[in-house]
N, C-alpha and C positions, 0 to 999 in steps of 0.2 A: 420454423420461420419461413414464410413464403419467399421464393427466389427473388421476386421483384422488390422485396424490402431489404435485400442483402447488399451491403457495401462495406467499406473498410471498418466503420465503427458501428455496424448494425447490431453486433452482439459483443458486448464488452467482456472483460475478464469475469468469469463466474465465481461465485462462492460455492464450496462443496461442504455440506454438513447435513446432519440429521435434523431437519427443521420441525418434524411433526412427532418425534419421539417414538417412532415405530421400529427403531433399530436399523433402519436402512437409510443410506445417504441420498440426499437430493442435490440437484444442481440448480443454483439460483442465479439468474442473469437479468440485468436490465437490458431492454431492447428498444428498437426504433418504433415499436408498436405501442408506445406510450404506456408501457407496463413493465413491472418486474415479474418474471415468469418463473415458476418452480417446476422443474422437470424431475422425473424419477431417474436416478443415476443408472439404474440397471438396464433400462430399455428406452429412455428418452421421452416417454409419454408425458404430456403436460398435465400437471396436477392442479395448479391454481394460478391466478393472476392477481396482482395488486396494482391498481391504477396509478400512473404518473401523469403529470400535466404535459410533459413532452418526453423526449427520449432520454434514457439514462446513459451516462458516460462512465462513471466510476463503478467499481465493483460493489455490489451490495454487501452489507455486513450482517452476519448471523450471530446473535449474542443475546444473553439474558439481560434485558433492560428492566423488566418487572419481576414480580415474584411468581409468575406463572410457571408451570412445570416444563413447558417447552420454550425454546428461545423465540425472540422476535426477529423479524427481517427489517433491516433499516436500509432504505435506499434514498439517494438524492439524484434528481434529474439535472440536466445541463443548465437549467435556469435557476437552480437553487431551491427547489421544493423538496423538503424532506418528508418521506412517508414511512411510518412505522406500522407494520402489520404482522399477522400471524399466518401459519401454514394453512389455516382453514379459509383464508380470504378475508378475514376481519381486518379492517383498517382501524387502528387505535387512534391515530392522529396524523395530521400533516401540518407542516409549517413552511410558509413561503419566505425565503430569505432574499430573493430578488437579485442574486448575483450568480455568475457562472460558477459551476461546481464540477471539478474533474476528479477530485480525490474521493476515495472510499471513506464513509463516515467511520469514526472511531467510537466505540462504546467502552467506557471505563469510568471509574469514580475519579474524575479529573480534579475536582475541587476539594476532595477529602471530606465530604459532608455525610458519608455513609450510604449514599445512593449512587447508582450508575447514571452517567450522563451520555449525551450524544454530542460529539465534537464534529463540527463541519468546517471544512476549509473552502473559501470562495476567493475569487479574484479581487474582491473588495473587502475582505476581512475574514477573521476566524470567529466562529460563533459557538458558544456552549449552550446546549439545550438541556433542560431538566427532563426527568423521565416522562412528564406529561406534555412536553413540547414547549413549555414556557422558556423564554430567553433568559438565561442566567447572566451571561455577559457577552459582549461583542468587542473584539479587539481590532483596531484599525491597522492590520498588517495583512499582506497577501498570504493566502493559504492554498497555493497551487498543489502542494503536497503537505500532508500533516502526519505527525507521529507523536506518541507520548511515552514517557518513561520517568522513573524516579531518579533524579539527578542531583538532589541536594538533601539537606537535613530536615526540611519542613515536610508536613504530611502530604501536601498537594503534589500532584504530578507536574512535571514540566511538559509544556506543549512546544513542539518544534514545527515551524511553519516556513515553507520556502516561498520565495518570490522571484522577481526578475533579476535581483542583484544579490541574492544570498539567502541565508537562513537565520531565523530569529528564535530565541528561546523565551517563552512566556511562563510566568507563574500560573499554575492551573487554578488558583483561587482568586488572586488579585488581578490577573491578566497583565501585570506589569512586565515589561520587556527586561529580561535578565541579562541577555547579551545578544550581540549581532555578529555573525560571521559573513563577511562580504566575499562574493565571487564575481568573476568576469562572465556575466551571463547567468541565465536561470539554471540552478542546479536541480538534479533529480534526486529523490530520496524515497526509499521504500519503508524503512523502519529505524527505530532507535534500539540498539541491542548491544550487549557486551560481547563483542567479537574477539577481543584479545584476552579475555579471561581475567581482567584486573578487578572485577567486581563493580565496574561503573559502565554505563552505556556509552556507546560511541555512535556518531552519525557518519555513515559512509555515503558520501555525495558523489554523483556523477556530474562533472563540470564540463561545459562545452570545450571541445578541443581534445577529446580522448584522455581526459584527466580524471583520476579518482583521488578524492581528498578524504582523509579521516579526521574528524573533529571530535575532541574530547567533550565530556559532559559540561565542562566549564567554558566552552567556546574557543579553546585554543586548538590550533592545528597540530595534529600528531605527526602526520606525514602526507605526502602527495606523490602519485605515480602517474607517468604518462604511458598509456596503453599502446599508442600507435602515433605515427608522425602527423596524421592529418589534423590540421588546425580548425577547419570549418566543419566540425562534426558534433552532433548531439551525443552525449554519453548516457546510455540507459542506466538506470539506478543499479548499483551493485547489490548483490544478495549474499547474505551470510548463511552457511550451512555446514554440517559435519559430514564431509565427503568421504572420510575414512572410517567412521564409526568408532573412533577412539575417544570421543567425548570432547575433543577440541574442535575449533571452527576454522573454516577456510572462507575466503571471500571470492565470489565469482563476479567478473565484470565482462562486458561485451563491447564490441566496437561496431560502428555502422558498416565497416568494410568486411564484416564476417568473422571477426576474431573473438575467441573466448579466452579469457585470461583467469588463471587461478592465482590469487595473491595471498600472502601472509597478512592476516588482519592486524597484527601488531606492528608490522614494519612496512607493509606495502611491497615487499619483495615478490618478484614473480616466481611462482612455483611450477607452473605448467602452462602450455598454450595449445590451442587448437584453432586452425584457420580453414575456412571454406569460402570460396570466391562468390558468395551470395550475401547481400546486405542483411543486417540484423537491425530492427527498428525498436525492439522492446527488451525489457529486462528478462533474464533467464529465470527458470523455476528450479528449485532444488527440492527433491523428494526421494524417498526410498521406494523405488518401484520394482526392485528385484529382491531375491533372497539373500544377496550379499550385504554385509554390514556397510553402513554409510549411505549417504544420499547420492543419487545420480543428478546430473545437470541436464535439464531439458531446455533446449534452445529452439526457438521458433524463428525460421528464416523467412525472408521476403518472398521466396518462391512457394511458400505454403508448407514446406517440409519441416517436421519437428525431429530433431536429432537428440538422442540420449547419449550423454558422455559420462564416462566413469573415470574418476581420478584415483590413482594408486600411488 
């Protein structure tokens, strides 16, 4: 990317996957150059571009939307135009939704009709698109962040969508609101996952004021924990990972003041801490980047430094 095009949001969170089926991974990123760009992971050379109408903000999603042998690349730009393409540069379709989109699209069989869909969250609603781009349904709830999981006994997935005052669960087929969990301020959410091992997904929300809240699949609060005393702080989305390699999960949360907290996903109890006097503005990443069992915690600080932490 040319230096003159670089600023805070010039290159958003990339997706890393083998998009062309050659056995090597690529890096896929939405950029301010009005394109989703595919780079070779091994040396960074550009392989292909898929056009956007404006700059992309959310992470692209690499997933099998069709029956093709290689996955599709699904991107949404900041104005809500969804583009589906392939690693050879072919654009399969695009759909303009006309609302701001910050979240990564979700590809899954949301409505349980046997085909995969594209779920898009916007500031004016959540939209489910069929594999050909036709609108299946539109729900009039904010979708600043979106996630899906199976949370009840019917075949359709549940859709979880955050807005300025909390999170709502929608039926993936009927789009009916199943429950609402209210928060003081806009929560952050990364995924719906079974963090405590009870067989049901939980939502781990970052709530303004350095608060993490665990919400069960039925919309009830399981626990809440305050990470730090500062009340006027945005709480990045907590992340679940197996930090010890024993098959159980830990929850990683960060504070704007530079704190990293390891929590018990079942209770919210603090297991370990790390502090550096440099702000943190985004969620951590958990990945196994060493030969040791368990994931490491990768933290990106405001001074540009990335620190790898190990929990023992």
